[in-house]
C-alpha positions as CSV (number, residue, x, y, z in Angstrom):
1,M,146.7,91.1,85.0
2,K,145.4,94.6,85.8
3,S,141.8,94.8,86.9
4,A,139.3,96.9,85.0
5,A,139.1,100.4,86.2
6,T,136.2,100.9,88.7
7,V,136.6,104.7,88.7
8,E,137.8,106.9,85.8
9,I,138.3,110.6,86.3
10,Q,139.0,112.6,83.1
11,E,140.0,116.3,83.2
12,L,137.5,117.0,86.0
13,T,136.9,120.6,86.8
14,R,134.4,122.2,89.2
15,Y,133.7,125.8,90.0
16,Y,132.0,127.4,93.0
17,G,131.1,130.8,91.5
18,D,134.4,132.1,90.2
19,R,136.5,129.8,92.5
20,K,138.0,126.7,90.9
21,A,137.7,123.8,93.4
22,L,139.0,121.2,90.9
23,N,141.2,122.0,87.9
24,G,141.5,119.3,85.3
25,V,142.0,116.3,87.6
26,S,142.6,112.9,86.0
27,F,143.2,109.5,87.5
28,D,141.7,106.0,87.8
29,V,140.9,103.5,90.5
30,Q,141.4,99.8,89.8
31,G,139.0,97.1,90.9
32,G,139.8,95.8,94.4
33,E,142.0,98.7,95.4
34,I,142.0,100.8,98.5
35,F,142.6,104.2,96.9
36,G,143.2,107.4,98.9
37,L,142.6,111.0,98.0
38,L,145.2,112.8,100.2
39,G,145.5,116.5,100.7
40,P,145.1,119.4,103.2
41,N,141.8,121.0,103.8
42,G,140.8,123.0,100.8
43,G,142.6,120.7,98.3
44,G,139.4,119.6,96.6
45,K,139.0,116.1,98.1
46,T,135.4,116.5,99.3
47,T,134.3,118.3,96.2
48,L,135.6,115.3,94.2
49,L,133.9,112.8,96.5
50,R,130.6,114.7,96.2
51,I,130.8,114.5,92.4
52,L,131.5,110.7,92.6
53,S,128.5,110.3,95.0
54,T,126.3,112.2,92.5
55,L,125.7,115.1,94.9
56,L,127.5,117.6,92.6
57,V,127.9,117.7,88.8
58,P,131.3,118.7,87.3
59,S,131.7,122.0,85.5
60,S,133.6,120.1,82.8
61,G,135.3,116.8,82.3
62,R,133.9,113.4,83.2
63,A,133.7,111.0,86.1
64,M,132.9,107.4,85.3
65,I,132.0,104.6,87.8
66,F,131.7,101.1,86.4
67,G,131.6,102.7,82.9
68,L,128.6,104.9,83.9
69,D,128.8,108.7,83.7
70,V,127.9,110.0,87.2
71,A,126.4,113.2,85.8
72,R,124.3,111.5,83.1
73,K,123.2,108.3,84.9
74,P,123.2,109.2,88.6
75,Q,120.4,106.7,89.6
76,E,122.3,103.8,88.1
77,V,125.5,104.9,89.8
78,R,123.8,105.2,93.2
79,R,122.7,101.6,93.0
80,R,126.3,100.5,92.6
81,I,128.0,102.6,95.3
82,G,128.0,102.8,99.0
83,I,128.8,106.1,100.8
84,V,130.0,106.8,104.4
85,F,130.1,110.5,105.0
86,Q,132.3,112.3,107.5
87,A,129.3,113.4,109.6
88,Q,127.5,110.7,111.6
89,N,124.4,109.5,109.8
90,V,123.0,106.8,112.0
91,D,119.9,107.4,114.3
92,G,120.9,107.0,117.9
93,K,117.3,106.3,119.0
94,L,117.1,103.2,116.8
95,T,118.9,99.9,117.3
96,S,121.7,98.8,114.9
97,A,119.3,96.5,113.1
98,E,116.6,99.1,112.8
99,N,119.0,101.5,111.2
100,L,119.9,98.9,108.6
101,R,116.3,98.0,108.1
102,H,115.4,101.5,107.1
103,Q,118.5,101.7,104.9
104,G,117.4,98.5,103.2
105,H,114.0,99.9,102.4
106,L,115.6,102.8,100.5
107,Y,117.1,100.2,98.2
108,G,113.9,98.2,97.8
109,L,115.0,95.3,100.1
110,R,112.3,93.6,102.1
111,G,111.4,90.5,104.1
112,Q,113.7,87.6,104.7
113,K,116.3,88.7,102.1
114,L,116.7,92.0,104.0
115,K,116.8,90.2,107.4
116,Q,119.6,87.9,106.2
117,R,121.6,90.7,104.7
118,I,121.4,92.7,107.9
119,Q,122.7,89.7,109.8
120,Q,125.5,89.3,107.2
121,V,126.8,92.8,107.3
122,L,126.5,93.1,111.1
123,T,128.6,89.9,111.4
124,R,131.1,91.3,108.8
125,V,131.7,94.5,110.8
126,G,131.7,92.7,114.2
127,L,128.4,94.0,115.5
128,A,126.2,90.8,115.4
129,D,126.0,90.8,119.2
130,R,124.9,94.5,119.2
131,S,122.1,94.3,116.7
132,N,119.4,95.1,119.2
133,D,121.3,97.7,121.1
134,L,120.4,101.4,120.7
135,V,123.0,103.2,118.7
136,E,123.3,105.9,121.3
137,T,124.8,103.3,123.6
138,L,127.6,102.4,121.1
139,S,131.1,103.8,121.2
140,G,132.3,106.1,118.4
141,G,134.2,103.2,116.9
142,L,131.2,100.9,116.9
143,R,129.0,103.6,115.3
144,R,131.6,104.0,112.6
145,R,131.4,100.2,111.9
146,L,127.6,100.5,111.7
147,E,127.9,103.3,109.2
148,L,130.1,100.9,107.2
149,A,127.4,98.3,107.4
150,K,124.9,100.8,106.1
151,G,127.1,101.6,103.1
152,L,127.6,97.9,102.4
153,L,124.0,96.7,102.9
154,H,123.0,96.7,99.2
155,Q,126.3,95.0,98.2
156,P,127.9,97.9,96.3
157,G,131.0,97.4,94.2
158,L,132.5,100.7,95.3
159,L,132.6,102.1,98.8
160,L,133.2,105.9,99.1
161,L,134.5,107.1,102.5
162,D,134.9,110.7,103.5
163,E,137.6,111.1,106.2
164,P,136.7,107.7,107.8
165,S,138.9,108.2,110.9
166,T,137.5,111.6,111.9
167,G,136.9,111.7,115.6
168,L,138.4,108.3,116.3
169,D,141.3,107.6,118.7
170,P,144.4,105.8,117.4
171,G,143.3,102.4,118.7
172,V,139.9,102.6,117.1
173,R,141.4,103.9,113.9
174,R,143.6,100.9,113.6
175,G,140.6,98.6,114.2
176,L,138.7,100.5,111.5
177,W,141.5,99.8,109.0
178,E,141.5,96.2,109.9
179,Y,137.8,96.0,109.0
180,L,138.4,97.9,105.7
181,T,141.1,95.5,104.6
182,L,138.8,92.6,105.6
183,L,135.9,94.0,103.7
184,R,138.0,94.5,100.6
185,S,139.3,90.9,100.7
186,Q,136.0,89.2,101.7
187,E,133.4,91.3,100.0
188,G,135.5,92.2,97.0
189,V,134.7,95.9,97.4
190,T,136.8,98.6,95.9
191,I,137.3,101.4,98.4
192,L,138.0,105.1,97.7
193,L,138.5,107.4,100.6
194,T,139.5,110.9,101.4
195,T,142.0,111.8,104.1
196,H,144.2,114.6,105.4
197,L,146.0,112.1,107.7
198,L,149.4,111.1,106.4
199,E,149.6,107.9,108.5
200,E,146.2,106.9,107.1
201,A,147.3,107.5,103.5
202,E,150.2,105.1,104.1
203,R,147.7,102.2,104.3
204,C,146.3,102.8,100.8
205,D,147.3,100.7,97.8
206,R,147.6,103.9,95.7
207,L,147.1,107.6,96.3
208,A,146.2,110.7,94.4
209,I,147.6,113.8,96.2
210,L,145.5,117.0,95.7
211,H,146.5,120.6,96.4
212,Q,144.4,123.7,95.7
213,G,142.2,121.7,93.3
214,E,145.0,120.2,91.2
215,L,146.4,116.7,91.1
216,V,150.0,116.9,92.4
217,I,151.0,113.3,91.8
218,S,149.5,109.7,92.0
219,G,150.9,106.3,92.5
220,T,151.7,103.7,95.1
221,V,153.1,105.0,98.5
222,D,156.5,103.5,97.8
223,S,156.7,104.9,94.3
224,L,155.8,108.4,95.5
225,K,158.5,108.3,98.3
226,N,161.1,107.0,95.8
227,E,160.5,110.0,93.7
228,V,162.3,112.1,96.4
229,G,165.3,109.9,95.9
230,A,167.3,111.3,98.9
231,E,167.4,111.4,102.6
232,V,165.8,114.4,104.3
233,V,167.8,116.5,106.8
234,L,166.3,118.8,109.4
235,L,168.5,121.3,111.2
236,E,167.5,123.2,114.3
237,T,169.3,126.5,114.7
238,R,168.8,129.9,116.4
239,E,169.2,131.7,113.0
240,P,167.5,129.6,110.3
241,E,167.6,132.3,107.6
242,A,171.3,132.8,108.1
243,L,172.0,129.1,108.0
244,R,170.0,128.6,104.9
245,E,172.1,131.3,103.1
246,Q,175.3,129.7,104.4
247,L,174.2,126.3,103.0
248,R,173.6,127.8,99.6
249,E,176.9,129.6,99.5
250,K,179.2,126.9,100.9
251,F,177.5,123.7,99.7
252,A,175.2,124.9,96.9
253,L,172.3,123.4,98.8
254,E,168.8,124.8,98.4
255,A,167.1,124.5,101.7
256,T,163.6,125.4,102.9
257,F,161.9,126.0,106.3
258,L,159.8,123.3,108.0
259,G,158.3,124.0,111.4
260,G,161.0,126.6,112.2
261,K,163.8,124.2,111.1
262,V,166.0,124.2,108.0
263,R,165.2,121.4,105.6
264,F,167.0,120.0,102.6
265,E,167.4,116.7,100.7
266,H,170.8,114.9,100.2
267,P,171.5,111.5,98.7
268,R,173.8,110.6,101.6
269,G,172.4,112.8,104.3
270,H,173.5,110.6,107.3
271,E,177.2,111.0,106.1
272,F,176.9,114.7,105.1
273,V,175.8,116.0,108.5
274,S,179.2,115.5,110.0
275,R,180.6,118.0,107.5
276,L,177.8,120.4,108.4
277,V,178.6,120.3,112.1
278,E,182.3,120.9,111.4
279,A,181.5,123.7,108.9
280,F,179.2,125.6,111.2
281,P,180.5,125.0,114.8
282,G,178.0,126.1,117.5
283,E,175.3,127.1,115.0
284,I,173.5,123.8,114.7
285,Q,171.6,122.7,117.8
286,S,170.1,119.4,116.6
287,V,170.1,117.3,113.5
288,M,167.6,114.8,112.2
289,V,168.0,112.6,109.2
290,S,165.1,110.5,107.9
291,K,163.8,108.6,104.9
292,P,161.3,110.5,102.7
293,T,157.7,110.6,103.9
294,L,154.5,111.5,102.0
295,E,154.9,115.0,103.4
296,D,158.3,115.3,101.8
297,V,156.7,114.3,98.5
298,F,154.1,117.0,99.0
299,I,156.8,119.6,99.8
300,R,158.9,118.6,96.7
301,R,155.9,118.9,94.4
302,T,154.2,122.0,95.8
303,G,156.9,124.0,97.7
304,H,154.6,124.1,100.7
305,Q,154.2,122.2,104.0
306,F,151.3,119.9,104.1
307,W,149.6,121.8,106.9
308,E,150.7,125.3,105.8
309,N,147.4,126.2,104.2
310,S,145.0,123.7,105.7
311,A,142.2,125.9,106.9
312,P,138.8,124.9,105.6
313,S,137.7,126.8,102.5
314,V,134.9,126.9,99.9
315,R,136.9,124.3,97.9
316,D,136.2,121.7,100.5
317,R,132.7,122.5,101.5
């Protein structure tokens, strides 16, 4: 049976002056999910997360968390969410436990109850043996775990994470995801995160892909990839423009460019490439055939490469 929606986004729009950062975005996040907002910089992910964390109000539309309108009842929403921002927000001159103690005071926690909860969350994120260490002595990965502990201290039902893997090496990133999965299963927390990393998005239960403030598509990773419904072929050639025209004329194929290579989709690409090599002797330097990726979904839906327009902008301030 489907869980009740933890987050409901309905026709959400947000302007910065005359710039539209979000344009009628709608989706929901079910209880117990790890849900990802995927998109290049400037897509609107951070704006949306700031609305959900009650730091911004929408220009129109509604955002609901546990049935509460984030614009109308921000104080009630804040009691029920935990937030881990992209920038580090732990004090290096305090110990791990001291950081959590100050966080607990903000939520009205005191005395033995707070002490017990600090020990619980430090144990949960694997920092029980570092509780009295100064944060400045911790590695980047351990500091990220401490930030998770801060976000979980008051036992929120929803954890919001802004680019959780920023600045972490691949090994630490894998460890972080192991902890997120553990937190979801053992704490029962719903997790909503933003990311511009395709490999990170693959780990989510469901995704909403954003581009230039609009929802491109949403669904499970597998369902999004299945929408492409074909194998992806990349051809390396000295004259990509000429080869693209030849593919159109000879095979009625509409190809695009990806990283200087010619790209097209074909239901049986691995068989079709032999015909291509025969049809264009000496013109094709290399061939790669692969199953669809999330970037292929993005290309099909937007006509752009994922990284093509990824410079930071006012939309993702």
